[in-house]
N, C-alpha and C positions, 0 to 999 in steps of 0.2 A: 504494500500500500504506500503510495507516494504521499508525503506530507506537503500540502500546498502552502505556499507562503501566506502568512496572515492568519492561519488557524489559531495559533496561540493568542494573537491579538484579539480575534473575535471572541474567544472564550473569556479572556480577561475583561473585555468590554462588557459582556453580558453579566459577568459576576459583579462588576462595579455597578452597573445599572440596577441589578437586582438587589444590591446592598446585602449580598450573601454574607452571613456571619459564620465564622468557624469553618473547619475543614468539611468538604463534601465528597461523597462518592462520585465516581465517574457517571453512574446512572442518574444521580441527582443533578449533576452538572448538565448532562444530556437533556434532562427534562426542562431545565431553565433555558437552555439553548433553543429547544423547540418552541417554548413559550415566546421567545423573542425572534422567532422566524429565522433562526440560524440553522442551516442544514448540516448535520453530521450523520455519518452512516450508522454509528453504533457507539455504545459506551466504551468499547475497546478502542475505537479511534480516538476518543477523548483522552483515555488513559495513555495511549501512545504519545499523543502530543504533549501531555503534561509530564509524562515520564522523561521525555527528551529534555524538557526545560528544567527538570529537577537536576540534571547533570550540570547546569550552569548556575544553580542556586536560586532560580526565579520561582521555583515551586518546591514545596516541602511535601514529601510523600510520607504519610503516616501508615505504617505497615500493619495495621490492624486487619481484621477480616470483616467486611471488605476494606480494601485500601481506601484511604481518604486523601484528598489533595487540598493543600492550602497554597493559594497563589499570592505571591508577594505584591503589596501595593506598589503602584507606579511611583 
């Protein structure tokens, strides 16, 4: 699956607009994205995008079951 430019920014924007508090699961983030008319194929795609950004420190992955993601504020 190719990661298109801007996916992380779209996720971050929706989380900011939704005023989401605390870490969320990929499924919860996907539901917010759908509410804001942002198209993503699956929670797995959301997790992939966020997991890649965790490598740069922009996202914290909380390795509970299920994983939760905390996106750093801009």
